[in-house]
N, C-alpha and C positions, 0 to 999 in steps of 0.2 A: 320739295315739289308742292305746288299749290293744287287744290282740288280740280281746277279746270284742266290741268295737264295730265291727269290720270287717264290712262287708256280705258275705254269702255265701249262695248259694242251696242249698237242700236238694237231694238227688238227684232229688226229684220236681219240681224247678224252682221251688219256692216261695221267695220272698225271705225273708231273715232275717239272722242274724248268729250269732256263737258264744256269745252270752250264756247259753244253756243250760249251757255248760261252766263258767261262773263258779262258784267254790266247789268245783269238782272238780279232781282231778289228772287231766290228760289226756295221752294219747299220740297225737300227731297224726302220721299216716302217709300218704304218697302211695302209692296202691294200683293194681294192674293185674291183670286177669283172665287174661292170656295170657303170663305171665312165668315164668321158671324159679323165681322166688321166690314165686309165687302161693300155694304151700302155707303160707306164713307167715300167711295168713288164719286157719288153724286155731289157731295159737299166739296170735294177737291175740284171737280169740274166747275162748280159755281164760283169757287175762288179764282180759277183760271179765267173765267168769263168776266168776273167783276174787276180784277186787277191786271189782267194781261196787257191791256193797252197802256198801263202805267209803268211797265217794265218788270212785271212779275211773271213767274212761271212755276208750275208744279213739275216735278220730275219723278217719274215712277220707276221703281226697280222691283220687278216681280221676284218673289222668293218662295221657295218650296220647303223651307226649313221648319215650319211650324205645323206639325201634324199633316204634312203633305197637302196643304190647302191651295197650292198653285201647281198642280200636276201637268197642266197643258203645255203644248208646244208654243213656240212664239206666235205662230199663225193663230192658234186657238185663243191665246191671250189677247192678241190684237182684235180679233173678231168679237170676243166677249166684251172687251172694253168699249169698242166702237158701237156695237149694236145695243148693249144693255145700258150704258151710261153716257154715250156720246163723247167719250174722252177725246179731247183735242190736244192735251199736253203731251210732251214727249215721254215715251216709255223706252226703257233700255232692256238689254238682255237679262234673262233670269240669272240671279247671282246668289251667293251665300252672304249673309250679313253678320253671321257669327261663326265661331269655330276656326279650325286650322286653314280652311279655304276661304275665309272672309275676304271679300273683294277689297281692293285698296281704297276705294271711295269710302267704304264703311270702316276701314282701319282708321281713317282720319276722323270720320263723324263720331264714332263711339267714344272718342276721347273726351268729348264735351258732355257736361253734366246737364241734367234736367233741372226743373225749378226747385227740386228738393236737394240738389247738389250731388245726385248720383250719376256717375258716368258708367261706362262699360257696356256689356252686351245689350243688343236690341231685345226687348221683352217679348214682342209678338208682332204680327202683321200690323201695318199702318202706324208704325212709329215715324214721327215727323221731325225733320231738322230744317230750321230756317237759316238760310245762308245769304249773306249780304252781297251786294253788287261786286265787291272785291274778293269774295270767297271766304270771308270770315263766318264761322258758325255763330249765329246770334242767339239761338234758342233751340231747345229740344223738348218735344212734346210726346208724351207716352201714347200708346195705341188707343186708349179709350177717350182721349181728348178729341172731340169731334172737329173736323176741319174748320167749321164756321164758329167754333167757340170764340168768345171774346178775347181770350188770351192769345189766340193765334191771329185773329183779324187785327187786333191792336198792334201786335208785333209786326205784322206785314205792313200795316199803314205807317208805323214809325220808321221802318226800314226803307220805305219808298219815298219818304220826305227828303 
């Protein structure tokens, strides 16, 4: 099964999958509203604005597994993201990214290593996975790598060529 076919609900709770991402370069990120890294939403939105017209999108997956930093309801998450950061990229239903209830999307993603060659569990909120237009995981960026860091923007630009 390719990543696009994995069932996933929208933030509004509507059933779907990631097929709207097919043909786009996507940066898939586990997000949280009450984390020290939450300001990364601003950088993620700037990436969306800068590269969106070229076939790029950010895809956010709220997760409450790291010190309860995403406790809100879907409606609260949507309101926070919209009013605080003007988020225009798609957000999906809150999921687990680690452990026995890890969502199938992340079961696939965590198999891929970061720049140091380490695969496995997501370390914290705002871990980023760059996925090609055809669903191949191209790169993994750990949480403290800012969205607009050159390693990410260069990888996005290369994938969009």
